[in-house]
N, C-alpha and C positions, 0 to 999 in steps of 0.2 A: 725272494732269492732272485737277485737282478743279472741282468746277463749282459755283460758288456762285448757288444759285436766291433768293437777297435781293434783290428790287427788280427781278427778271427779267420778261420777258413770256414766258408760256407757251401756247401753243396745244394745246388736248386735242383730239385728233379721235375722235368716237365717245362723248362723253361722258356719252348717255342709255344706254349698254351697261354689261353687266356691269364688265368691266374697267375702261372710260372715267370709268365716275359715280365709281366708288373712287376713283381715283388725284386725279379732282377733288376729292372729299374732302379728300385727305389733302394735296394742296397748299395747302390755306388754312393752314395750320401754317406754311407756308414762306417768306409777307411777300414773295408773288410776285403779279403781276396773271396772272387766268386768262383766255384766249379761246375761247369754247364757237361751234360752227356747229351747225344742223340741213342736211338735206339741202336745204330750201328757200333757205338762204344759201349753201352752196357745194355745187356738183355734185362730188363726189370724183372722179367716174369722167370729169370734163371737163378736161382738163389748162391752159384756159385758165381758167376758174373757180378753179380753185386757186391757179394762178401768180398772179392778182390779186389774191388777197386775202392769198397772202403779200407780195406786194410793197407791198400798202400798208398792214399791221399791223406788218411787219418783228418776227414774234416771233424772242425769243432761243433758244428752245428747243421743238422739237416733239412733243409725244407722240402715237404715230398707234396708237390704240387701234380704230380703224374698218375694219370687213370685213364681208364676207360669212360666216357661222359659223350652225354648226347640228350636228346629230346624227348618228349611222349614216345613218338612211332618206333626211335630206334630202340627204347630199354623194351618197348612189347615186343619186337622183332626180334633181338639178339638177348635173350637173358642170360644163356651161357657165357656169352661175351663177357656182360658187364660184371657177372657175380667172380666167375673166376679169374679172370685178368687183374681185377680191382684186388682180389685176395692176395691172389699172390704177387703182385707190385708192393704192396701195404706189407706183408708179412716178412718177405723178403729183406727190406729196407729197415724193418722196425729190429727185425732178429739181428742183422747186422751193426746196425747202433750200438744195440748190449754188447755184442761180443768184441767190437771193437773200442768199446769205449768214448764213443762220441759223448760228446758234454750236453746237448740239447737237441730235441727234435720237435719239431712240428707237423702236426698232421693235419693236412688239408679235410675235411669233412664235407657232409652235405648238408643243409635243411632236411630233407626228403628224409633224414633217420627219424625226425618226429612223427608219432603217429596221426593218423588221419583225421581222427574227430577229437580233437585237443582243445582246450580253452586258449583263445587267442588274446592278446600276443604268445607267442609261445613261447615258454622259460625254459631253461635247459633241465628243470626237475622233471619235464614231461617225456625226457627221454627213456624211452622203454617202457613207455605206462599205457599201450594200447596198439592197434592193428594198424600197419602201415596201409600206405595209398598203395593200391593195386598194381597201376600203370609204372612203377618204377622199383617195386618192392625187390628186385634182386640187386638192384644197386645202392637200394639201401642199406639190405643188410651186408653186402660187402664190406659197408662205411661202416655199420655197425661194431663188425668182427673188428675191423682195423683200430677202432677206439677202445673197445674190450681188452684190446691185446696189448695198446698202450699203458692202459690204467692197470693192466695184469704187472707187469716190467716194472710200474711206478711201484704198484704193492709188493713186488715179490724181489724186486733188485734195488728201489728208489733210486729210479731212472727218470731225468726229468724231460719227461716225454708230454707237451700238453697238445689238444686237440682241438680245431678251432670250426665252428659251423658257421658256415659263411647264407648269406640268403642268395638270391638269383643275381648272379654276376654279367655284367655287360661293357663292352669296351674293346679297346684294340686287341689285333689277332684271336679274336672269336673264330671259331666254326662256323663256316658259311652252307656247309652241307646240308642241300633240303631234307635230304631225311633223317638228320641228327641233329641239327641246330636248334639253338634255345631261341626263346621268343624273340628277346631284341634282336639277336642279329639276322634271325628268318623273316620278320619283318621289313626291318630296315632295308636288307635285299630286295624285298618284294616288293616296297614302296617305291623305291629307287628306280628298279625296270619299269613298273608301272607308269612312271613319270617320263622315265625318258623314251618308252614306244607308244606312249600318249594313249593306253587302256582306260577305258571309263570307270573301272572299279578292281577292286583288289578282294581279293577272299582271306578272310582270318578265320583259322581252326577253332571250334568251339562257337559258345554260345556269347561269349565275351563280357557276360554275366560274373565271372571269377574276380578276384583281386590277388594282387601280386606286390612283390616289395622288389625294387630293385636297386643296386650298388653298384656304382661306377667303380672299375676294377681297381685303377689306382689309388681309390679310398681303401678296399680292400686290403693292397700292399701294404699301406701305411698302419692301417691297422693289426696285421700280421707282424711286424718290424717292432711294434710297440708292443705286442701280448711276450713275443720272443724276449724282449728285453725288462718286462716287467710282470709276468704271468708266470706262474708254476704250482699248478695244483690241478687235481685229479679231475677234477669236473669239467666237463666240456665249456666252450664257451660262445655264445652268439656274436653274429659280425655283421652287422645292417644298418639301417639308415630309421628304422622306427616307423617307417609312413608306406603305406599301402596304395594302392590306385588299382579301381578297375579296368580291365583289360580292352573294352570299348574306347574307354578314357586315355588309356598308354597309346590304343592304336591310331586315335586321333590327333595326339602329341607327336609320335614320329612323322606322321602325315604331314603335320606342317612344320616340322624342323626340314622335312624334305622340299616343301612345298609342292605338294602333291593335295590337287583338291579334287579328284574322283570319288566316287561313292565306294565306302566301306562294307563288305559283305561278310556277315558270320555266318558260318560254316555248321551249322549246328548237328552235321551228319558224323561231326569228327569229335575226339575227344578233348573237356573242359579241361579234365585235371581236377585237383582237389579246388572245395570253394573258396577257401582262404588260407592263407601261410604268410604270417608275420612275425618275423621272430620279435622278442620280448631283448632289447639291447641294452637293459637298464644294468647288467653287470660289467659290461664291458664300457659305458658309460660312466659308472660310480668308479674306475679305475682310472680314469681322465683322457678315454679318447672317444671322440663322435665324429661322424660325417660328416663331412666339409661341401661336397659336391653336389649340387641339386640335379634332379632328375631330368629337368630340360637343358640344363646345359651338361648335365654329360653325355645326353645324346646329339646334343651339336657336335662335341669332341668326338662321338665315337661317329659321328656322318664324316666330320672333315678328316678324319684320319682313312676313314672305309674309302673318301673320293679318291686319295695319294694314293692307296694301295691295291687299287682294282685290277692290276694284274698280278698281282703274289695273293688273292685271299686264299684261305684254305678252303679246298670245294671239293 
């Protein structure tokens, strides 16, 4: 089922965040009108406010990028926030999309929904086939519930609701709060400060031996628009590069991009997370989409944006 974005009305939730802002930028090329809301406009945890907004504006498409997100320590410290807020946001938006006959909905999931002990690279069929990683299980459960609700509306009411599973994203408008930032933003910020303050070393959480996949957020946004236009299936679909890097090498790459030449120390008293998490992207590749931005190029773009935005970073 092809979906033509031209002259459509699109509501992008979470448009100030990492993923939402990239999708907002990408939609400018599609000839559609984009709706955005702040928390002051619509409290997404309030079902009445969400329903009133959707019934008044009548968007043709909703892309839900809103949610409570964060790194390992934030997930460990705030399980209620990660579970409850994401459950409420997703449930309210999905239900209102159905109630108000929204033509299509894209729900942003997360690769953490996959089991911790799973064959690599991770295929979409691994969904719900094992125990979750404990360090982010509450966030994962909230995302799983959102996916299953979309699938339920498709089964019962034939709704064109699709769910995408991105790998680890990085790029403009990321969050730099020390207590809940993701790896790329946290390390970029830490290495930059070390360079400016002429520190002899930088500490990185964990042993550095785990592998991660990183996707530049503009690549991710391009994939989402491609899937909105070309994908309509019950099964979730992965978005990634198909390539992974050991964190020790990733830290060195960031140091190189920033031109920091001090020592990198790995703090093994801190959690490292799951050993490997590489997504199988053969499905989206077979549909005709592949990532274009190489990791070093993406980090260079990210650092350039960071330097130009020091006064306005989310901290």
